PAZAPA-4460 file (N, C-alpha, C; in steps of 0.05 Angstrom, whole numbers, plus 32768, in hexadecimal, padded with zeros to 4 digits):
% residues 296
    n_x    n_y    n_z   ca_x   ca_y   ca_z    c_x    c_y    c_z   seq   type   mol
   8010   7FE7   8002   8001   7FFE   8002   8010   8018   7FFE     1      M     A
   800B   802D   7FEF   801A   8047   7FEF   8017   8053   800A     2      A     A
   802F   8061   800F   802E   8070   8024   801C   8086   8027     3      S     A
   8015   8093   803E   8003   80A9   8041   800B   80C2   8032     4      L     A
   8025   80C8   8031   802E   80DA   8020   802D   80DA   8002     5      R     A
   802C   80C4   7FF7   8026   80B8   7FDB   8011   80BD   7FD8     6      S     A
   7FFC   80B4   7FE8   7FDC   80BA   7FE3   7FD3   80D8   7FE4     7      Q     A
   7FE1   80E6   7FF5   7FDD   8105   7FF4   7FE4   8113   7FDA     8      I     A
   7FFB   810E   7FD3   8007   8117   7FBC   7FFD   8114   7FA3     9      L     A
   7FEF   80FC   7FA0   7FE9   80F5   7F84   7FCC   8107   7F7D    10      A     A
   7FBC   810B   7F8A   7FA9   811C   7F84   7FB3   813A   7F80    11      P     A
   7FC0   8143   7F8D   7FCC   815F   7F8C   7FDE   815F   7F6E    12      I     A
   7FEB   814A   7F67   7FF7   8148   7F4A   7FE6   814A   7F36    13      M     A
   7FD1   8139   7F3A   7FBB   813C   7F25   7FB0   8158   7F21    14      R     A
   7FAB   8165   7F35   7FA3   8180   7F31   7FB8   8196   7F28    15      M     A
   7FCD   818F   7F26   7FDF   819F   7F20   7FF2   8196   7F06    16      T     A
   8000   8182   7F08   8011   8174   7EF0   8000   816E   7ED8    17      M     A
   7FEF   815B   7EE3   7FDA   814B   7ED0   7FC8   815E   7EBF    18      K     A
   7FC0   8173   7ECD   7FAF   8181   7EC3   7FB7   8198   7EAE    19      K     A
   7FD8   819D   7EB2   7FDF   81B1   7EA0   7FF2   81A3   7E8C    20      K     A
   8002   8189   7E93   8015   8184   7E7D   8007   8176   7E64    21      L     A
   8016   8188   7E4F   800D   817C   7E35   7FF4   818B   7E2E    22      G     A
   7FEB   819F   7E3C   7FD2   81A9   7E36   7FD6   81C8   7E27    23      K     A
   7FEA   81CF   7E29   7FEF   81EB   7E1F   7FF0   81F1   7DFE    24      S     A
   7FF9   81D9   7DF2   7FFF   81D4   7DD4   8015   81E8   7DCC    25      G     A
   8027   81EB   7DDF   803F   81FA   7DD9   8057   81F1   7DED    26      D     A
   806B   81E2   7DD9   8084   81D4   7DEA   8091   81EA   7DFD    27      P     A
   8094   8203   7DF3   80A3   8215   7E06   8091   8216   7E20    28      A     A
   8077   821A   7E20   8066   8222   7E38   806A   8205   7E4A    29      K     A
   806C   81F1   7E38   806A   81D6   7E4A   8088   81CF   7E56    30      E     A
   809C   81DA   7E4E   80B9   81DE   7E56   80B8   81F2   7E6F    31      R     A
   80AD   8206   7E69   80AC   821C   7E81   809A   820E   7E98    32      E     A
   8084   8202   7E92   8079   81F7   7EA8   8087   81E1   7EB4    33      F     A
   8098   81D1   7EAD   80A6   81BD   7EB8   80BD   81CB   7EC8    34      L     A
   80C3   81D7   7EB8   80DE   81EC   7ECB   80D3   81F7   7EE4    35      D     A
   80BE   8204   7EE5   80AD   820D   7EFC   80AA   81F9   7F10    36      K     A
   809E   81E3   7F04   8095   81CD   7F1A   80B3   81BE   7F28    37      M     A
   80C3   81BC   7F17   80E1   81B2   7F1F   80F2   81C2   7F33    38      S     A
   80ED   81DE   7F31   80FC   81F2   7F41   80EF   81F5   7F5B    39      N     A
   80D3   81EC   7F60   80C5   81EB   7F77   80D1   81DA   7F8D    40      M     A
   80DF   81C1   7F82   80E9   81AF   7F95   8109   81AB   7F8E    41      T     A
   8113   81BA   7F7F   812C   81B1   7F7A   8143   81BB   7F90    42      S     A
   8153   81A6   7F93   8165   81B1   7FAD   8185   81AA   7FA6    43      R     A
   8186   8199   7F8F   81A1   8191   7F89   81AE   81A7   7F78    44      R     A
   81CC   81AA   7F81   81DA   81BB   7F73   81E1   81B6   7F59    45      A     A
   81E4   81CE   7F4A   81E7   81C9   7F2D   8206   81B8   7F27    46      L     A
   8202   81A7   7F17   8219   8193   7F10   822C   81A2   7EFE    47      G     A
   823F   8190   7EF5   8255   819D   7EE0   824C   8196   7EC1    48      R     A
   824A   81AB   7EB3   8241   81AC   7E9C   8257   819E   7E8C    49      Y     A
   8251   818A   7E79   8262   8180   7E65   8257   8178   7E49    50      D     A
   8267   8171   7E38   8260   8166   7E1F   826C   814C   7E19    51      V     A
   825E   8136   7E18   8267   811E   7E11   825D   8112   7DF7    52      V     A
   826F   8109   7DE9   8265   8100   7DCE   825B   8115   7DBC    53      G     A
   825F   812E   7DC1   824F   8143   7DB5   8236   814A   7DC0    54      G     A
   8230   813D   7DD4   8214   8142   7DE0   821C   814F   7DFB    55      V     A
   8209   8165   7E02   820D   8175   7E1B   81FE   8167   7E32    56      S     A
   8206   816E   7E47   81F6   815D   7E61   8206   8166   7E7B    57      G     A
   81F9   815D   7E8F   8204   8165   7EA8   820C   814F   7EBC    58      E     A
   8223   8157   7EC8   822D   8139   7EDC   8222   8141   7EF4    59      W     A
   8215   812C   7F03   8211   812B   7F20   8225   8119   7F2D    60      Q     A
   8232   8122   7F40   8244   810F   7F50   8238   8106   7F6A    61      Q     A
   823F   80ED   7F70   8233   80E3   7F8E   824A   80EE   7FA0    62      A     A
   823B   80F5   7FB5   824F   80FC   7FD1   8265   80E6   7FD7    63      A     A
   825E   80D9   7FD1   8270   80BD   7FD6   826A   80A7   7FC5    64      L     A
   8284   809D   7FB9   8280   8084   7FA4   8296   8085   7F94    65      G     A
   8292   8074   7F80   82AD   806E   7F6E   82AF   8080   7F54    66      S     A
   82C0   8085   7F4E   82C4   8097   7F35   82C2   808A   7F1B    67      V     A
   82C4   806F   7F20   82C1   805A   7F08   82A4   8057   7EFF    68      D     A
   828D   8056   7F10   8276   8052   7F08   8263   8067   7EFD    69      N     A
   825C   8062   7EE6   824C   8078   7ED6   822D   8073   7ED3    70      V     A
   821C   8083   7ED6   8202   807E   7ECB   81FD   8096   7EB4    71      I     A
   81F5   808E   7EA0   81EC   809C   7E8A   81D3   80A3   7E8B    72      L     A
   81C8   80B5   7E96   81AA   80BA   7E9A   819C   80CC   7E82    73      Y     A
   8185   80C3   7E7A   8174   80C9   7E63   8159   80D1   7E73    74      L     A
   8157   80EE   7E75   813F   80F9   7E87   8122   80F6   7E75    75      H     A
   8110   80F7   7E86   80F6   80F2   7E7A   80EB   810C   7E70    76      G     A
   80D4   810D   7E67   80C7   8128   7E5B   80B8   8127   7E43    77      G     A
   80B2   810D   7E38   80A4   8105   7E22   80B3   810E   7E08    78      A     A
   80CC   8111   7E08   80DE   811A   7DF1   80D7   8138   7DE9    79      F     A
   80CE   8148   7DFA   80C7   8161   7DF2   80D1   8176   7E07    80      V     A
   80D2   816D   7E22   80D2   817D   7E37   80E7   8170   7E48    81      I     A
   80F1   817A   7E5B   8104   816C   7E70   8123   8174   7E6A    82      G     A
   8132   8174   7E7E   8150   817B   7E7B   815C   8170   7E92    83      S     A
   8176   8173   7E92   8187   8171   7EAD   817B   817C   7EC3    84      P     A
   8170   8196   7EBD   8168   81A4   7ED5   814F   8199   7EE5    85      A     A
   8140   818E   7ED1   8124   8182   7EDE   812A   816A   7EEA    86      S     A
   8140   815B   7EE5   8144   8140   7EF2   815E   8141   7F00    87      H     A
   8167   8150   7F0A   8183   8158   7F15   817E   814E   7F31    88      R     A
   8169   8156   7F40   8166   8149   7F5C   8167   812C   7F5D    89      D     A
   8155   8120   7F4B   8150   8105   7F48   8168   80F3   7F42    90      M     A
   8176   80FB   7F2B   818C   80EE   7F24   81A5   80F3   7F35    91      V     A
   81A5   810C   7F41   81BA   8109   7F59   81B4   80FA   7F70    92      G     A
   819C   80F3   7F79   8194   80E0   7F8C   8199   80C6   7F83    93      A     A
   819A   80C0   7F6D   819E   80A3   7F62   81BD   809F   7F5C    94      I     A
   81CB   80B4   7F57   81E8   80B4   7F55   81F4   80AE   7F79    95      A     A
   81E6   80BC   7F88   81F0   80BC   7FA2   81ED   809D   7FAC    96      D     A
   81D3   8090   7FA7   81CE   8076   7FAE   81DC   8060   7FA0    97      A     A
   81E4   8068   7F8A   81F8   8057   7F7E   8215   8059   7F79    98      A     A
   8219   806F   7F8C   8237   8078   7F8E   8244   8073   7F76    99      Q     A
   823A   808A   7F61   8244   8087   7F47   8242   80A7   7F3C   100      A     A
   824F   80AA   7F26   824C   80C4   7F17   8232   80C1   7F07   101      R     A
   8221   80D6   7EFE   820E   80D2   7EEB   820B   80EA   7EDA   102      A     A
   820A   80E3   7EBF   820B   80FA   7EA6   81F2   80F9   7EA0   103      F     A
   81E3   8112   7EA5   81CB   8113   7E9B   81CA   8120   7E7F   104      I     A
   81BF   8110   7E6B   81C3   8119   7E4F   81AF   812D   7E47   105      V     A
   81B5   8146   7E3E   81A5   815E   7E36   81A4   8157   7E1B   106      D     A
   8192   8140   7E14   8190   813A   7DF6   8179   8149   7DEB   107      Y     A
   8179   814A   7DCE   816A   815D   7DBE   814A   8158   7DC2   108      R     A
   813C   816C   7DC2   811F   8169   7DC3   810E   8170   7DAD   109      L     A
   80F6   8162   7DB0   80E1   8164   7D98   80D3   817E   7DA1   110      A     A
   80C7   818F   7D8B   80C5   818A   7D6D   80E0   8194   7D60   111      P     A
   80F3   81A5   7D70   8108   81AC   7D5E   811D   819A   7D54   112      E     A
   811D   8182   7D66   8127   8165   7D58   8117   8153   7D5C   113      T     A
   8114   8144   7D48   80FD   8130   7D43   810A   8116   7D47   114      L     A
   80FD   8103   7D4B   8105   80E4   7D4D   8115   80DE   7D33   115      F     A
   812D   80D1   7D36   8139   80C4   7D4F   814D   80D6   7D57   116      P     A
   814D   80ED   7D5A   815E   8102   7D65   816A   80F8   7D82   117      G     A
   8151   80F6   7D8E   815B   80EE   7DAC   816F   80D2   7DB0   118      A     A
   8164   80BF   7D9B   8174   80A6   7D9F   8192   80AB   7D99   119      V     A
   8194   80BB   7D82   81AE   80C0   7D7A   81C0   80CB   7D8D   120      E     A
   81B5   80DF   7D9C   81C0   80EE   7DAE   81CB   80DB   7DC9   121      D     A
   81BA   80CB   7DD0   81BB   80B9   7DE6   81D5   80A2   7DDB   122      A     A
   81D4   8098   7DC2   81E5   8088   7DBA   8201   8096   7DB8   123      V     A
   8201   80B1   7DB1   8219   80C3   7DB2   8227   80C5   7DCB   124      A     A
   8219   80C9   7DDC   8220   80D3   7DF8   822E   80B5   7E00   125      A     A
   8221   80A0   7DFF   822D   8088   7E08   8249   8084   7E00   126      Y     A
   8246   8083   7DE1   8265   8082   7DD1   8275   8095   7DDB   127      K     A
   826F   80AE   7DE4   827F   80C1   7DEE   828E   80B7   7E04   128      G     A
   827F   80AD   7E19   8289   80A1   7E33   829A   8090   7E2B   129      L     A
   8297   8079   7E1B   82AA   8063   7E16   82C5   8073   7E05   130      L     A
   82C4   8088   7DF9   82D6   8096   7DF0   82E5   80A6   7E02   131      A     A
   82DC   80B0   7E16   82E7   80BD   7E2E   82F7   80A7   7E3F   132      N     A
   82F1   808C   7E39   8304   807F   7E4A   82F5   806D   7E62   133      G     A
   82D7   8075   7E62   82C4   8065   7E75   82C4   8048   7E6C   134      E     A
   82BF   8033   7E7D   82C0   8017   7E73   82A2   8012   7E74   135      K     A
   8298   7FFF   7E61   827F   7FFE   7E5A   8273   7FED   7E73   136      A     A
   8286   7FD9   7E80   827B   7FCB   7E97   8279   7FDA   7EB1   137      E     A
   827F   7FF9   7EAE   827B   8008   7EC5   8261   801C   7EC1   138      K     A
   8256   8019   7EAA   8240   802B   7EA1   8226   801F   7EA4   139      I     A
   8211   802B   7EAF   81F5   8024   7EB1   81E6   8039   7E9E   140      I     A
   81D5   8035   7E8B   81C3   8045   7E81   81AC   8046   7E8C   141      I     A
   81A0   805C   7E93   8182   8060   7EA3   8177   8076   7E99   142      A     A
   815B   8075   7E9A   8149   808C   7E95   812B   8089   7E9E   143      G     A
   811F   809E   7E9E   8107   809C   7EA8   80F1   80A6   7E8F   144      D     A
   80D7   8097   7E90   80C2   809E   7E7F   80CE   809D   7E61   145      S     A
   80CD   80B5   7E53   80D4   80B2   7E38   80F5   80A9   7E3A   146      A     A
   8106   80B2   7E4E   811C   80AC   7E50   811E   808C   7E58   147      G     A
   810C   8080   7E5F   810C   8060   7E65   810D   8057   7E4B   148      G     A
   80F7   8059   7E3B   80F6   8053   7E20   8111   8056   7E13   149      G     A
   811B   8070   7E14   8136   8076   7DFF   814D   806B   7E10   150      L     A
   814C   805E   7E26   815E   804A   7E31   8161   8031   7E22   151      T     A
   8144   8026   7E1B   8148   800F   7E0D   8151   800E   7DEF   152      M     A
   8144   8027   7DE6   8147   802E   7DCA   816C   8032   7DC6   153      S     A
   8178   8039   7DDA   8195   8040   7DD9   81A2   8026   7DDB   154      T     A
   819C   8015   7DEB   81A8   7FFA   7DED   81A1   7FEB   7DD2   155      L     A
   818B   7FEB   7DC6   8189   7FD3   7DAF   819C   7FE7   7D95   156      V     A
   8199   8003   7D97   81B0   8010   7D81   81C8   8007   7D87   157      A     A
   81D3   800A   7DA2   81F0   8003   7DA6   81F2   7FE5   7D9F   158      L     A
   81E7   7FD2   7DA9   81E9   7FB8   7D9D   81E9   7FB3   7D82   159      R     A
   81D7   7FC2   7D72   81D0   7FBD   7D58   81ED   7FCA   7D47   160      D     A
   81FA   7FDA   7D54   8215   7FE5   7D49   822E   7FD7   7D51   161      E     A
   8228   7FC5   7D64   8241   7FB3   7D6C   8251   7FBF   7D7E   162      G     A
   8241   7FD9   7D8C   8253   7FE5   7DA3   824F   7FD5   7DC0   163      I     A
   8264   7FD1   7DCE   8261   7FC8   7DEA   824D   7FD1   7DFC   164      E     A
   823F   7FC3   7E04   8227   7FCA   7E14   822C   7FD0   7E31   165      L     A
   821A   7FE1   7E3C   8221   7FE6   7E5D   821A   7FD0   7E6D   166      P     A
   8223   7FD4   7E86   821F   7FBC   7E9A   8206   7FB7   7E9D   167      A     A
   81F1   7FC7   7E9B   81D5   7FC8   7EA2   81C3   7FE5   7E9E   168      G     A
   81AC   7FDE   7E9F   819A   7FF5   7E99   8182   7FF8   7EAF   169      A     A
   8178   800C   7EAE   8163   8016   7EC4   814D   8020   7EB2   170      V     A
   8136   801A   7EB2   811E   8029   7EA8   8109   8031   7EBC   171      C     A
   8106   804A   7EC0   80F3   8054   7ED5   80D8   8060   7EC6   172      I     A
   80C3   804B   7ECF   80A6   8057   7EBD   80AA   8059   7E9F   173      S     A
   80B8   8048   7E91   80BD   8049   7E78   80A6   804C   7E63   174      P     A
   80A9   8061   7E52   8097   8065   7E3C   80A4   8056   7E25   175      W     A
   809E   803B   7E1F   80A8   802C   7E0E   8095   8029   7DF6   176      A     A
   807C   8030   7DF4   8069   802A   7DE2   805D   8042   7DD7   177      D     A
   8062   8050   7DC1   8059   806A   7DB9   8043   8064   7DA7   178      L     A
   8039   8048   7DA2   801F   8044   7D99   800B   8043   7DA9   179      T     A
   8010   8042   7DC6   7FF9   8042   7DD8   7FE5   8028   7DD6   180      F     A
   7FF2   8013   7DD8   7FE4   7FFC   7DD6   7FDF   7FEE   7DEF   181      T     A
   7FED   7FFD   7E06   7FEA   7FEC   7E20   7FCE   7FF5   7E2F   182      G     A
   7FBF   7FDF   7E39   7FA7   7FE9   7E49   7FA5   7FFC   7E5C   183      D     A
   7FBD   7FFA   7E67   7FBF   800E   7E7E   7FBB   802F   7E76   184      S     A
   7FC2   8033   7E5C   7FBC   804F   7E50   7FA1   8056   7E56   185      M     A
   7F8E   8044   7E56   7F72   804D   7E5A   7F6B   8043   7E76   186      I     A
   7F71   802C   7E7F   7F69   8022   7E9E   7F70   8034   7EB4   187      V     A
   7F8D   803C   7EB3   7F95   8052   7EC5   7F98   806D   7EBF   188      K     A
   7F89   8074   7EAD   7F86   8094   7EA4   7F7F   80A2   7EC1   189      D     A
   7F68   809B   7ECC   7F62   80A8   7EE4   7F70   80AC   7EFB   190      K     A
   7F82   8092   7F01   7F90   8094   7F19   7FAF   809F   7F13   191      V     A
   7FB3   80A4   7EFA   7FCD   80AB   7EF0   7FD1   80CC   7EFC   192      D     A
   7FE2   80D4   7F0D   7FE8   80ED   7F17   7FF6   8100   7F07   193      A     A
   7FFD   80F8   7EEC   800A   8109   7EDC   8009   8105   7EC0   194      M     A
   8006   80EE   7EB9   8004   80EC   7E97   7FEA   80E2   7E93   195      L     A
   7FE4   80E4   7E77   7FCC   80DB   7E6B   7FD2   80D0   7E50   196      S     A
   7FBF   80C3   7E42   7FC4   80BD   7E24   7FC2   80D6   7E14   197      R     A
   7FAF   80E8   7E19   7FAF   8100   7E0C   7FC9   810F   7E0C   198      D     A
   7FD5   8114   7E21   7FE8   8122   7E23   8003   8117   7E16   199      S     A
   8005   80FB   7E18   801A   80EC   7E0B   8018   80EF   7DEE   200      L     A
   8001   80EB   7DE4   7FFD   80EB   7DCB   8006   8108   7DB8   201      S     A
   7FFF   8121   7DCC   8009   8135   7DC1   8025   8139   7DC0   202      W     A
   8034   812A   7DD5   8053   812D   7DD4   805C   811D   7DC0   203      F     A
   8050   8104   7DBE   8057   80F1   7DA9   8057   80FB   7D8B   204      A     A
   8042   810D   7D84   8040   8115   7D6C   8056   812A   7D69   205      G     A
   8060   8139   7D7E   8072   814D   7D76   808C   813E   7D75   206      L     A
   8094   8129   7D7F   80A9   8119   7D7D   80AB   8108   7D64   207      Y     A
   8096   80F9   7D5B   8098   80EB   7D42   8094   80FA   7D29   208      L     A
   8081   810F   7D2D   807A   8122   7D14   8070   810F   7CFC   209      A     A
   805E   80FB   7D00   8056   80EB   7CEB   8067   80D0   7CE7   210      G     A
   8079   80CF   7CF2   808C   80B5   7CED   807D   809E   7CFE   211      Q     A
   8084   808A   7CFA   8078   806E   7D05   807D   806C   7D1E   212      D     A
   8068   8070   7D2F   806C   8068   7D4B   8074   804A   7D56   213      A     A
   8071   8038   7D45   8073   801B   7D49   8093   8017   7D42   214      A     A
   80A4   8029   7D3C   80BE   8026   7D33   80CC   801E   7D4C   215      D     A
   80D9   8008   7D4C   80E9   8003   7D63   80FC   8015   7D70   216      P     A
   8108   802A   7D64   8115   803C   7D6F   8104   8051   7D81   217      K     A
   80EB   804F   7D79   80DB   805F   7D87   80C9   8053   7D9C   218      A     A
   80BC   803E   7D95   80B1   802B   7DAC   80BF   800F   7DAE   219      S     A
   80D4   8012   7DC0   80E6   7FF9   7DC0   80D7   7FE3   7DCA   220      P     A
   80BE   7FE1   7DD1   80AE   7FC9   7DD7   80AE   7FB4   7DC1   221      I     A
   80B6   7FC7   7DA8   80B3   7FB9   7D91   80CB   7FAB   7D82   222      F     A
   80E2   7FB4   7D93   80FE   7FAC   7D8D   8105   7F8F   7D8D   223      A     A
   811C   7F86   7D84   8129   7F6E   7D88   8138   7F75   7DA5   224      D     A
   8130   7F6B   7DBB   813B   7F75   7DD4   8151   7F59   7DE0   225      L     A
   8157   7F4A   7DCF   816D   7F35   7DD4   8189   7F43   7DD6   226      S     A
   8197   7F39   7DE5   81B4   7F3F   7DE9   81B6   7F58   7DF7   227      G     A
   81A4   7F5F   7E0D   81AC   7F79   7E19   81B2   7F71   7E38   228      L     A
   81BE   7F81   7E42   81C8   7F81   7E61   81B3   7F7D   7E73   229      P     A
   81B4   7F78   7E8E   81A1   7F76   7EA0   8191   7F91   7EA3   230      P     A
   8176   7F8C   7EA8   8165   7FA2   7EAC   8155   7FA4   7EC1   231      L     A
   8152   7FBA   7ED0   8141   7FBD   7EE3   812B   7FD5   7ED7   232      L     A
   8110   7FC9   7EDD   80FB   7FDC   7ED6   80EB   7FE2   7EEC   233      I     A
   80E8   7FFE   7EF2   80D2   8003   7F0C   80BE   800F   7EFC   234      Q     A
   80A5   8011   7F07   808F   801B   7EFE   807C   801F   7F15   235      V     A
   8066   8035   7F12   8052   8034   7F2A   8039   8023   7F23   236      G     A
   802B   801D   7F33   8010   800F   7F2B   7FFB   8022   7F20   237      S     A
   8001   803D   7F28   7FEC   8050   7F26   7FF0   8064   7F0B   238      N     A
   8002   8054   7EF8   8006   8064   7EE1   7FFD   805C   7EC7   239      E     A
   7FFB   806A   7EB1   7FF2   8060   7E97   8004   8052   7E8B   240      V     A
   8023   8056   7E91   8038   8043   7E83   8039   802C   7E91   241      L     A
   8029   8020   7EA3   8029   8008   7EB0   802F   7FF1   7E9E   242      L     A
   8022   7FEE   7E88   8021   7FDB   7E75   8036   7FDB   7E67   243      D     A
   8042   7FF4   7E5A   805E   7FF7   7E52   8076   7FEA   7E5E   244      D     A
   8073   7FED   7E78   8089   7FE0   7E89   8085   7FC0   7E8C   245      A     A
   806A   7FBA   7E90   8065   7F9D   7E8E   806E   7F8C   7E76   246      I     A
   8066   7F98   7E61   806C   7F90   7E47   8088   7F90   7E3B   247      R     A
   8098   7FA4   7E48   80B4   7FA7   7E42   80C0   7F91   7E4F   248      L     A
   80BD   7F8A   7E6D   80C8   7F79   7E76   80C1   7F5D   7E6B   249      N     A
   80AB   7F54   7E65   80A7   7F3F   7E52   80B1   7F3D   7E3B   250      K     A
   80B1   7F51   7E2B   80C1   7F4D   7E15   80E3   7F49   7E15   251      A     A
   80EE   7F56   7E2D   8108   7F50   7E30   810D   7F31   7E36   252      V     A
   80FC   7F27   7E4D   8100   7F09   7E50   80FC   7EF9   7E3F   253      K     A
   80E4   7F01   7E2C   80E2   7EED   7E16   80F7   7EED   7E05   254      K     A
   8107   7F03   7E03   811F   7F03   7DEE   8138   7EF6   7DFA   255      A     A
   8135   7EEC   7E15   814A   7EDE   7E25   815B   7EF3   7E37   256      G     A
   8150   7F09   7E3B   815F   7F1C   7E4A   8159   7F1B   7E6A   257      G     A
   816A   7F26   7E79   8167   7F29   7E99   8155   7F46   7E9C   258      D     A
   813D   7F43   7EA6   812E   7F59   7EAD   8120   7F58   7ECA   259      A     A
   8121   7F6A   7EDC   8113   7F6C   7EEF   80FE   7F7D   7EEF   260      T     A
   80E6   7F78   7EF5   80D1   7F8E   7EF5   80C4   7F8F   7F13   261      L     A
   80C2   7FA9   7F19   80BC   7FB2   7F34   80A5   7FC5   7F30   262      E     A
   808A   7FBC   7F37   8070   7FCA   7F37   806A   7FD5   7F54   263      V     A
   806F   7FEE   7F58   806E   7FF9   7F72   8050   8005   7F74   264      W     A
   8044   7FF8   7F8E   8029   7FFF   7F91   8022   801A   7F97   265      D     A
   800B   801F   7F8A   8002   803E   7F8F   8014   8053   7F86   266      G     A
   8028   804E   7F76   803B   8063   7F6F   8038   8072   7F51   267      Q     A
   803A   808B   7F51   8036   809A   7F3A   8050   8098   7F26   268      M     A
   804D   80A7   7F12   8061   80A4   7EFD   807A   80B3   7F08   269      H     A
   808E   80A2   7F04   80A8   80AE   7F0E   80AB   80BB   7F2A   270      V     A
   809D   80A9   7F3E   809E   80B5   7F58   80B3   80B8   7F62   271      W     A
   80D0   80AF   7F59   80E9   80B6   7F63   80EC   80D4   7F63   272      H     A
   80DC   80E3   7F50   80E1   80FD   7F50   80D9   810E   7F69   273      L     A
   80C7   80FD   7F7A   80BE   8107   7F92   80C9   80FA   7FA9   274      M     A
   80E3   80F1   7FAB   80F1   80E5   7FBB   80F4   80F0   7FD5   275      A     A
   80F7   810C   7FD5   80F5   811B   7FEC   80DA   8121   7FFB   276      T     A
   80C8   8115   7FEE   80AD   811B   7FFE   80A2   80FD   8003   277      I     A
   80A4   80EC   7FF4   8098   80D1   7FF3   80A9   80BF   7FFC   278      V     A
   80A8   80A9   800D   80BE   8098   8012   80C4   8085   8001   279      P     A
   80AE   807F   7FEE   80B2   8067   7FDB   80C4   8071   7FC2   280      E     A
   80C9   808F   7FC1   80DC   8097   7FAD   80F5   8091   7FB6   281      G     A
   80FE   8096   7FCE   8114   8092   7FDA   8121   8073   7FDA   282      K     A
   810C   8068   7FDE   810E   8045   7FE1   8115   803D   7FC4   283      H     A
   8106   8048   7FAF   810B   8042   7F93   8123   8048   7F8A   284      A     A
   8130   8063   7F94   8149   806E   7F89   815F   8059   7F98   285      V     A
   815C   804E   7FAF   816D   8043   7FBD   816F   8026   7FAF   286      N     A
   8156   8018   7FA2   8159   8001   7F92   8169   8004   7F7A   287      V     A
   8165   8019   7F6D   8178   8021   7F55   8195   8023   7F5E   288      I     A
   819A   8031   7F73   81B6   802E   7F79   81C2   8019   7F82   289      G     A
   81B4   8006   7F8D   81C0   7FEA   7F8E   81C0   7FD5   7F77   290      T     A
   81AD   7FDC   7F61   81B0   7FD0   7F48   81CA   7FDC   7F3C   291      F     A
   81CD   7FF6   7F3A   81E8   7FFE   7F31   8204   7FF3   7F3A   292      V     A
   81FF   7FF2   7F56   821C   7FE7   7F65   821F   7FCB   7F5D   293      K     A
   8208   7FBA   7F5A   820B   7FA1   7F58   821B   7F9B   7F3B   294      T     A
   8208   7FAA   7F27   8211   7FA1   7F0C   822D   7FB3   7F04   295      H     A
   8238   7FC7   7F13   8251   7FCF   7F0B   8266   7FCB   7F1B   296      T     A
***
């Protein structure tokens, strides 16, 4: 059962985040809204700006930890909004829990850059880490929401290019199916505190601009998922992307892969962002930290 804090927070988020997200019809206003929401709770200090593989981003360093272990983090935001700033606190907390360095990729967003630009940037950033001397067996690729789907698309693209794969991957509330075929898109619409099929459809339209939503690079649920490193998937039971996570887990296992699915009871989309408020957020972050340390 969800904690009292989680139960109190959910209706507040439905009245603020869900009521406005994806409703303006203007990407600039959507980004401004997310920045405003993020600034209300942001506590983490600005990290070091860097360019890795030609892609800009921000480093978050654990207070204590290994200089060898690296998390390549792909932020959420439906491919249209989000940035290192919006995810600084959460990724910093993950870095602390994992005792690792985390590079938050500032990949190009739609509609200025269309699919598959985000995938290309993520692949370039990973290759940049390798070129800079980082060891593949010490790297974890992680991401939330759109970044969770992007994590899978990046792994598939790297495998297809014959690039040495990272030690593991983490998908938080992954958006892995832009064709919206999961039943939870409808069944969980009223309880989801942040997302809806309508808002996600608008964002997907900006990202794809008429391209095939079933393309495996856009919807990795349809990709060949064989030969990938161990995967941790975390998803809340109260989100429209629940089925994306469940089906992704099944697809990886069907392909012979190592996947662990955690469905967190009563939790909203990427509840990790609320780790300073809800105990489940901190707990989930610590689970990710253990996964990173175990596989690196």
